[in-house]
N, C-alpha and C positions, 0 to 999 in steps of 0.2 A: 751635293749629290753626285752620282756618277755622271749625270748630264754635264755638270760643270767641268769635270775632269775631261770629258770627251771633247768639249769645246777647245781645250788646249791641244788636242790632236793625239793624245795618248790614253791608253787604258790605265786606270789606277792599278797599282800592284803592291804586293808585299812580298819580300823575299825573306824566307825563314832560313837562316844559317843554323843548322842543328848538328850537334856532335858532342863528343866527350869534352869534359873540362880540359882545357889546354890544347885542343885540336886546332885552334886558330880562327874560331868563329868571329870574334870581335875584331881581330886584326883584319880579316877579309872584309867584314861589313864596313868598317871605317875607311878602308881603301876604296871600296866601291862608292861610298858616300862622297869622298873627295873627287873622284872621277866624274860622278854625276853632277855634283855641284859645279865643277869646272865646265861642264857641258850646258850649264844654265838651268838645270832641273831642280825643282823643289823636292828635297829628300831629307829624311830624318832616320837616325839609328835608334832603335829601341834595344838597349843592351840589358839582358836579363840580370846581370850582376849590378848594374847601375840602378835599375828599378827597385832593387832590394833596399836602397837607401831612403826611398820615399814611398811611392805608390804601393809597393809590395813589402814594405818593412814588416818584419816579424814573421814572415813565412819561413817555415823550416826548410833546410837544404836537402831534405829527403826527397824521394821520388814524388810523393804527393805534393809537396811544396813546390817542387820545380814544375810540375804539371800545372798547378794553379798559377804560378808566376807567368807561364806562357799563356794560359787561358785568359787571364786579365789583360795581358799585353795584346792578345789577338783582338780584343774589343777596341783597344786604343788604335791598333793598326787599321781596323776597318773604318774607324772615324777619320783617321788621317787619309786613307784612300778616298773616302767620300769628299774630302776637301781638296782632292787632286794631288796629294803628296805621294811620292814613292816612299815606302817604308821598308827599312832593312832591319830585320829582327834577329838578334844573336842570342839564342837560347839553347840550353841543353835539350829541352823538349824530349824527355827520356822515353815517353811511351807513345806507341802508334795511335792509341785511342785519343789521346790529347791532341795529337797533330791532326787527326781526322776531324775532331770537333772544331778545331781552329779553321780548317779548310772549309767546313760547312758555314762557319760564321763569316769568314772573310770572303768566301766565294772561291770555288775550285778554279775558276778562270783567272782569278786575281792573285792566287797564292802560288809562288814559285818556291819549291823546297830544294835547298842545297844541303846535301849531306857533306859536312866538312869532316873528312876522315883523317885520322892519324892513329898509329898504334898506341896501345895503352902505355908502352914503354916511352914513346916520344912524348906523350901527354905528361907522364910523370917527370920526365926530364925538364920540360918547359915549365910546368907548374906555376903559372903567373900569379895565382892568388894564394899559393901555399896550401892548397887543399890536400894534395897528396902527402906533403911533408907533415901535416897535422894529423894525418891518419883519421881514424874514426869510422863512423858508419854512414857517412853522407857522400860517398864517392860514386858517381854514376859509372856503371860498367863493372864496378868491383863490389861495393856494398849492396847495391841493388841493380836490377837489370836495366840495360839501355837497349831499347828496341831499335835496331838499325833501320833507317827509313828505306825499305826495299823499293818503294815507288818514287824515290826522289827524282826530281827533274834533272838534277845535275849532281855528280859526285866529284868532289875536289879532294885529292889526297895531298895534304899540305906537306908531306915528307918528300914528294916528288914534283910538285907544282909550285912555282914561285908565287908570291902574292900578286905580282903584275900579271902573270898568266891566269891566275884565278879570277882576277878582276875582269880580264878580257872574256873569259868563259861566261861569267855572270852577265856581262853586258850583252853578249851574243844571245843568251836566252831571253833577256828583257827585250831585245830587238825583235826576236821571233814572236814574242807575245804581244808586240805592239805597245809596250810600255815606254819605250824610248825611240 
């Protein structure tokens, strides 16, 4: 429960790294995980793409499937928070409504939203999963809308901010929230 987490001196939290495919969400989440682990914190990354291999296997890559992928992960994140873990969630999370539902589920005081921003051109050039090269109708921001998180707690432009600088910014927000 939350009481158990509070005994350890920190508020449980989930950080949602949301953005277009190729923006750098997973890169940033895993870098933050490494830093928190080195600080002695119990932390886990829920990566939207990795969850598609097991928990969310078979979900389509379209807007509805990506929203459902994040909705299911939000339930897991809440359970991890209740166990005292910091959870770092890297998901496209394409629609504002799905992000709001997750905030209600996890708790508005426990969810930190980080909009990982990069231009569509930069995302196409990075294309770590070959999504853009494959084309088709499952590309967030091109084939279907991506609602930019206008109420994000933090915006990190990965074209102008290094991974190390991004990690520092996320840790600063977690400190302000009392999560570390």
